[in-house]
N, C-alpha and C positions, 0 to 999 in steps of 0.2 A: 493434456499437453498445452503449454502456454505458447500462443502465437504472437510474438512481439510485433510482427508486421502489421497486424490489424488492431492492436491494443490502442486505446485512447487513454493517454496518461493525464492525470490531474494531480495538483498539489493541494494540500490542505489550505483552507482560507486563513488558517493561523500561521502559515509559513512566514518566515521573516526574510530579509534580504541578505542574510549572512551565509546563505548556501547550505544550511544545515537542514535540508528537507528530504522527505521521501515523496515519491510519486506512487500513485495507486492506479491500476487499470482494472476496472470491474465490469467491463462491457462484454466480456467473453463468457460463454456458457460453461458453468462448472469449474471455473478457476478465477482467482484474483491474483494479479501480479503486483509485486512491490519492488521498488528499486530506489537507489540513491540518486537524487537529482543531478549531482555533479559527477557521478561515476555510474552510468546506467547499466553496466554489465558487471556482475550477473543480475538476473531477475530472480527473485524468490517467488514461488507460487504456492498458494494456499487454496484449500477447499473453501467455498463461500461461507459455510457454516462455521468453520474454524476462524476465519477472518472476522466474521460478525461477533463471535464470542470474544475475541481479542479486543476489538473496538469497544464492546460493551464493558468489558473488565477495565479497560483504560479509562473510560468515562466515569466509572464509579470509584476510581482510585484504588483498585484491587492490588496494584503493583507498588503502592506507596509513593513517596515523593523523593 
């Protein structure tokens, strides 16, 4: 279960000033939260392993351009 009250949200260092950002909270045990920075509700939650696999696939270009 994701506890939004204790989540520490952060944006990517690659975020721009156009408001097209996501925020990630990975400080909670067993869950990673993801939300839209300009519309923070709802929060999507992922298992840490699933999130790590998604990030790794994104970095290698697995989803194309």
